[in-house]
C-alpha positions in Angstrom: -0.2 23.3 7.1 2.3 25.7 8.6 1.6 27.5 11.8 3.5 30.7 12.3 4.1 33.1 15.2 3.4 36.8 15.0 7.0 37.5 13.8 6.5 35.5 10.7 8.8 32.7 11.8 7.6 29.1 11.3 7.1 27.5 14.6 6.0 24.0 13.6 4.9 22.0 10.6 1.6 20.1 10.9 1.9 17.2 8.6 -1.3 15.8 7.2 -2.3 12.8 9.3 -1.7 9.5 7.6 -4.6 7.1 7.3 -4.1 4.5 10.0 -7.2 2.6 8.9 -6.6 -1.0 7.7 -9.5 -0.7 5.3 -7.5 0.2 2.2 -7.8 -2.0 -0.8 -4.2 -3.2 -1.0 -4.3 -4.2 2.7 -7.5 -6.2 2.1 -6.0 -8.0 -0.9 -2.9 -8.9 1.0 -5.0 -10.0 4.0 -7.2 -12.2 1.8 -4.1 -13.7 0.1 -2.4 -14.6 3.4 -5.6 -16.0 4.8 -5.9 -18.2 1.7 -2.3 -19.4 2.2 -3.2 -20.2 5.8 -6.3 -22.1 4.7 -4.7 -24.2 2.1 -0.9 -24.4 2.5 -0.6 -27.7 0.6 -1.8 -26.0 -2.6 0.8 -23.3 -2.4 3.6 -25.8 -1.5 2.6 -27.8 -4.6 2.6 -24.6 -6.7 6.1 -23.6 -5.5 7.4 -27.2 -6.0 6.0 -27.5 -9.5 7.3 -24.1 -10.4 10.7 -25.0 -9.1 10.6 -28.3 -11.0 9.7 -26.5 -14.3 12.5 -24.0 -13.8 15.0 -26.8 -13.2 13.7 -28.8 -16.2 14.1 -25.7 -18.4 17.7 -25.3 -17.2 18.4 -29.0 -18.0 16.7 -28.7 -21.4 18.8 -25.7 -22.2 22.0 -27.6 -21.4 21.0 -30.5 -23.5 20.1 -28.3 -26.4 23.5 -26.5 -26.1 25.3 -29.9 -26.2 23.3 -31.0 -29.3 23.9 -27.7 -31.0 27.6 -28.0 -30.5 27.8 -31.4 -32.2 29.4 -31.0 -35.7 26.8 -32.6 -38.0 23.6 -32.8 -36.0 22.4 -29.2 -36.1 22.6 -29.1 -39.9 20.8 -32.5 -40.2 18.0 -31.4 -37.9 17.7 -28.2 -39.9 17.2 -30.3 -43.1 14.7 -32.5 -41.4 12.7 -29.5 -40.2 12.8 -27.9 -43.6 11.6 -31.2 -45.2 8.8 -31.6 -42.7 7.7 -28.0 -43.3 7.6 -28.5 -47.1 5.7 -31.8 -46.7 3.2 -30.2 -44.2 2.7 -27.1 -46.4 2.2 -29.2 -49.6 -0.2 -31.6 -47.9 -2.4 -29.2 -46.0 -2.3 -26.0 -48.1 -2.7 -27.3 -51.6 -5.7 -29.5 -51.1 -9.2 -27.9 -50.9 -10.3 -30.1 -48.0 -10.3 -29.0 -44.4 
Protein backbone atom coordinates (compact mmCIF):
# COMPACT_ATOMS: atom_id res chain seq x y z
CA UNK A 1 0.00 0.00 0.00
CA UNK A 2 3.00 2.29 0.07
CA UNK A 3 4.38 3.80 -3.08
CA UNK A 4 7.97 4.84 -2.95
CA UNK A 5 10.31 6.84 -5.12
CA UNK A 6 13.65 5.59 -6.36
CA UNK A 7 15.44 6.98 -3.29
CA UNK A 8 13.47 4.74 -0.92
CA UNK A 9 11.44 7.61 0.51
CA UNK A 10 7.74 7.13 0.99
CA UNK A 11 5.93 9.44 -1.32
CA UNK A 12 2.27 8.66 -0.50
CA UNK A 13 0.12 6.20 1.33
CA UNK A 14 -2.63 4.54 -0.62
CA UNK A 15 -5.29 3.62 1.90
CA UNK A 16 -7.54 0.77 0.97
CA UNK A 17 -10.75 2.13 -0.44
CA UNK A 18 -13.63 1.94 1.97
CA UNK A 19 -16.77 0.28 0.80
CA UNK A 20 -19.24 2.99 -0.08
CA UNK A 21 -21.95 0.51 -0.92
CA UNK A 22 -25.13 0.72 1.12
CA UNK A 23 -25.70 -3.01 0.73
CA UNK A 24 -24.10 -4.02 4.03
CA UNK A 25 -26.19 -6.04 6.49
CA UNK A 26 -26.23 -3.49 9.37
CA UNK A 27 -27.34 -0.79 6.96
CA UNK A 28 -30.15 -2.99 5.65
CA UNK A 29 -31.30 -3.80 9.18
CA UNK A 30 -31.32 -0.14 10.21
CA UNK A 31 -33.09 0.84 7.01
CA UNK A 32 -35.78 -1.80 7.60
CA UNK A 33 -36.18 -0.65 11.21
CA UNK A 34 -36.61 3.01 10.28
CA UNK A 35 -38.99 2.08 7.47
CA UNK A 36 -41.04 0.12 10.00
CA UNK A 37 -41.11 3.13 12.34
CA UNK A 38 -42.32 5.29 9.46
CA UNK A 39 -44.99 2.73 8.54
CA UNK A 40 -46.48 2.31 12.01
CA UNK A 41 -45.53 5.18 14.31
CA UNK A 42 -48.46 4.64 16.68
CA UNK A 43 -47.15 1.20 17.65
CA UNK A 44 -43.75 2.60 18.58
CA UNK A 45 -45.30 5.54 20.46
CA UNK A 46 -47.38 3.06 22.45
CA UNK A 47 -44.29 0.95 23.09
CA UNK A 48 -42.32 3.94 24.39
CA UNK A 49 -45.29 5.12 26.47
CA UNK A 50 -45.91 1.74 28.05
CA UNK A 51 -42.19 1.26 28.75
CA UNK A 52 -42.04 4.66 30.43
CA UNK A 53 -45.15 3.83 32.46
CA UNK A 54 -43.68 0.53 33.62
CA UNK A 55 -40.47 2.32 34.62
CA UNK A 56 -42.38 4.97 36.59
CA UNK A 57 -44.53 2.30 38.25
CA UNK A 58 -41.42 0.38 39.30
CA UNK A 59 -39.97 3.55 40.85
CA UNK A 60 -43.22 4.16 42.73
CA UNK A 61 -43.36 0.55 43.91
CA UNK A 62 -39.77 0.81 45.12
CA UNK A 63 -40.64 3.88 47.20
CA UNK A 64 -43.72 2.18 48.67
CA UNK A 65 -41.71 -0.92 49.58
CA UNK A 66 -39.03 1.23 51.21
CA UNK A 67 -41.68 2.96 53.33
CA UNK A 68 -43.28 -0.35 54.36
CA UNK A 69 -39.87 -1.83 55.14
CA UNK A 70 -39.04 1.10 57.43
CA UNK A 71 -42.16 0.64 59.58
CA UNK A 72 -41.17 -0.86 62.94
CA UNK A 73 -43.34 -4.02 63.18
CA UNK A 74 -44.66 -4.65 59.69
CA UNK A 75 -41.57 -6.24 58.04
CA UNK A 76 -41.31 -8.86 60.80
CA UNK A 77 -45.04 -9.55 60.60
CA UNK A 78 -44.88 -9.96 56.83
CA UNK A 79 -41.90 -12.30 57.21
CA UNK A 80 -43.89 -14.48 59.62
CA UNK A 81 -46.90 -14.51 57.27
CA UNK A 82 -44.66 -15.51 54.37
CA UNK A 83 -43.00 -18.28 56.36
CA UNK A 84 -46.40 -19.57 57.52
CA UNK A 85 -47.75 -19.60 53.98
CA UNK A 86 -44.63 -21.40 52.75
CA UNK A 87 -45.02 -24.11 55.42
CA UNK A 88 -48.75 -24.49 54.62
CA UNK A 89 -48.10 -24.69 50.88
CA UNK A 90 -45.27 -27.20 51.28
CA UNK A 91 -47.25 -29.40 53.65
CA UNK A 92 -50.36 -29.36 51.47
CA UNK A 93 -48.81 -29.93 48.05
CA UNK A 94 -45.65 -31.92 48.75
CA UNK A 95 -46.88 -34.45 51.29
CA UNK A 96 -49.90 -35.69 49.35
CA UNK A 97 -49.50 -38.17 46.53
CA UNK A 98 -52.03 -36.40 44.29
CA UNK A 99 -51.09 -33.99 41.52
